[in-house]
C-alpha positions as CSV (number, residue, x, y, z in Angstrom):
1,X,2.6,44.2,-4.0
2,X,3.1,41.0,-6.0
3,X,1.9,37.9,-4.2
4,X,0.0,39.8,-1.6
5,X,-1.6,37.6,1.1
6,X,-5.4,37.2,0.6
7,X,-7.8,36.9,3.5
8,X,-11.5,35.9,2.8
9,X,-14.1,37.2,5.2
10,X,-17.5,35.6,4.8
11,X,-20.8,34.7,6.5
12,X,-20.7,31.3,4.9
13,X,-19.5,28.8,7.6
14,X,-19.9,25.4,5.8
15,X,-16.7,23.5,5.3
16,X,-17.3,23.3,1.5
17,X,-17.3,27.2,1.3
18,X,-14.1,27.4,3.3
19,X,-12.4,24.7,1.1
20,X,-13.6,26.5,-2.0
21,X,-12.3,29.9,-0.8
22,X,-8.9,28.5,0.1
23,X,-8.8,26.5,-3.1
24,X,-9.4,29.7,-5.1
25,X,-6.2,31.1,-3.6
26,X,-7.1,32.7,-0.3
27,X,-4.4,32.4,2.4
28,X,-6.9,32.5,5.2
29,X,-10.7,32.3,5.6
30,X,-12.5,34.0,8.5
31,X,-16.2,33.6,9.2
32,X,-18.6,36.1,10.8
33,X,-18.9,36.9,13.6
34,X,-15.3,37.7,14.3
35,X,-13.6,40.3,16.4
36,X,-11.9,43.2,14.7
37,X,-8.8,42.6,16.8
38,X,-8.6,39.0,15.5
39,X,-8.8,40.2,11.9
40,X,-6.0,42.8,12.6
41,X,-3.9,40.0,14.2
42,X,-4.4,37.7,11.2
43,X,-3.6,40.4,8.7
44,X,-0.4,41.3,10.6
45,X,0.6,37.7,10.9
46,X,0.2,37.1,7.1
47,X,2.0,40.3,6.2
48,X,4.9,39.4,8.6
49,X,5.1,35.9,7.0
50,X,5.0,37.5,3.5
51,X,7.8,39.9,4.4
52,X,9.9,37.1,5.8
53,X,9.5,35.0,2.7
54,X,10.1,37.9,0.3
55,X,13.0,39.3,2.3
56,X,14.8,35.9,2.5
57,X,14.7,35.3,-1.3
58,X,15.4,38.9,-2.4
59,X,19.1,39.7,-2.6
60,X,20.2,43.3,-2.0
61,X,22.6,44.9,-4.5
62,X,26.2,45.5,-3.4
63,X,26.3,49.3,-3.3
64,X,29.2,51.6,-2.4
65,X,28.2,55.2,-1.7
66,X,30.9,57.9,-1.1
67,X,30.3,61.7,-1.2
68,X,27.8,61.9,-4.1
69,X,29.1,58.8,-5.9
70,X,26.9,55.7,-5.9
71,X,28.4,52.5,-7.4
72,X,26.0,49.6,-7.8
73,X,28.4,46.6,-8.2
74,X,25.6,44.1,-8.8
75,X,24.0,46.1,-11.6
76,X,27.3,47.6,-12.7
77,X,25.9,51.2,-12.7
78,X,27.3,54.4,-11.4
79,X,25.6,57.7,-10.4
80,X,27.4,61.0,-9.8
81,X,25.2,63.3,-7.8
82,X,22.1,61.3,-8.9
83,X,23.0,61.4,-12.6
84,X,23.9,58.1,-14.1
85,X,27.2,57.9,-16.0
86,X,28.4,55.3,-18.4
87,X,31.6,53.4,-17.8
88,X,33.5,50.8,-19.8
89,X,34.0,47.4,-18.0
90,X,37.6,48.2,-17.0
91,X,36.8,51.8,-15.9
92,X,34.0,50.4,-13.8
93,X,36.2,47.7,-12.3
94,X,39.0,50.2,-11.5
95,X,36.6,52.7,-10.0
96,X,34.9,50.1,-7.8
97,X,38.2,48.6,-6.7
98,X,39.5,52.0,-5.6
99,X,36.3,52.9,-3.9
100,X,36.2,49.6,-2.0
101,X,39.7,50.3,-0.7
102,X,39.5,54.0,0.2
103,X,42.7,55.8,1.4
104,X,44.9,52.9,0.3
105,X,47.6,53.9,-2.1
106,X,48.0,51.4,-5.0
107,X,50.9,51.5,-7.5
108,X,50.1,51.4,-11.2
109,X,51.5,47.9,-11.3
110,X,49.2,46.7,-8.5
111,X,46.2,48.2,-10.2
112,X,47.2,46.7,-13.6
113,X,47.6,43.2,-12.0
114,X,44.3,43.6,-10.1
115,X,42.1,44.9,-12.9
116,X,43.6,43.5,-16.0
117,X,44.6,40.2,-14.3
118,X,48.1,40.3,-15.8
119,X,51.6,40.7,-14.6
120,X,53.1,44.1,-15.0
121,X,54.9,43.1,-18.2
122,X,52.1,44.8,-20.1
123,X,51.7,48.5,-20.6
124,X,50.9,50.0,-17.2
125,X,50.2,53.3,-19.0
126,X,46.8,51.9,-19.6
127,X,46.1,52.5,-15.9
128,X,46.9,56.2,-16.3
129,X,44.6,56.4,-19.3
130,X,41.7,54.8,-17.5
131,X,42.2,57.0,-14.4
132,X,42.1,60.0,-16.7
133,X,38.8,58.8,-18.3
134,X,37.3,58.0,-14.9
135,X,38.2,61.5,-13.6
136,X,36.5,63.1,-16.6
137,X,33.3,61.4,-15.6
138,X,33.4,61.8,-11.8
139,X,35.4,65.0,-11.0
140,X,34.1,68.5,-11.2
141,X,37.6,69.8,-11.9
142,X,40.0,67.1,-13.3
143,X,43.0,69.4,-12.5
144,X,42.1,69.2,-8.8
145,X,40.6,65.8,-8.3
146,X,38.4,65.3,-5.2
147,X,38.1,61.5,-5.4
148,X,41.0,59.8,-7.1
149,X,44.2,61.3,-6.0
150,X,47.6,60.9,-7.6
151,X,50.3,60.2,-5.0
152,X,53.4,61.3,-7.0
153,X,56.0,58.6,-7.2
154,X,53.7,55.9,-5.8
155,X,50.3,55.6,-7.5
156,X,46.7,56.4,-6.8
157,X,44.2,56.4,-3.9
158,X,40.5,57.0,-3.6
159,X,40.1,59.7,-1.0
160,X,37.1,59.8,1.4
């Protein structure tokens, strides 16, 4: 543990010894005799304070987990059954968007607008190409996709 609380236990009771100990980095200074229950209470209090301080400053990653797929949006990493797979930026964005909106059918035009941030004037066939590449990385059998389904005549949905 980094920045672990330090408690000094000593027989030296003079103020100068306590000041020196605290000045050297101790978080607490306990002199003998002390009761074991007091020591345990002090250790617990320091650990709780440490956890509060660390927990409040440490941000958790934004992670989506669905049936063997783990998408870490913060780190932009993807694991399929605990094996990390590499995705291009747009493949990652498309996969994450679909996984964040499961069972929602999106047209190719909607996906193109959302991921490529352009109006549908561009070539929406790029959505089809990217879906194909994503399926090659996440599906066991691309002919029978278990995750990203084609809804004929409409678009695609991420099935949960």
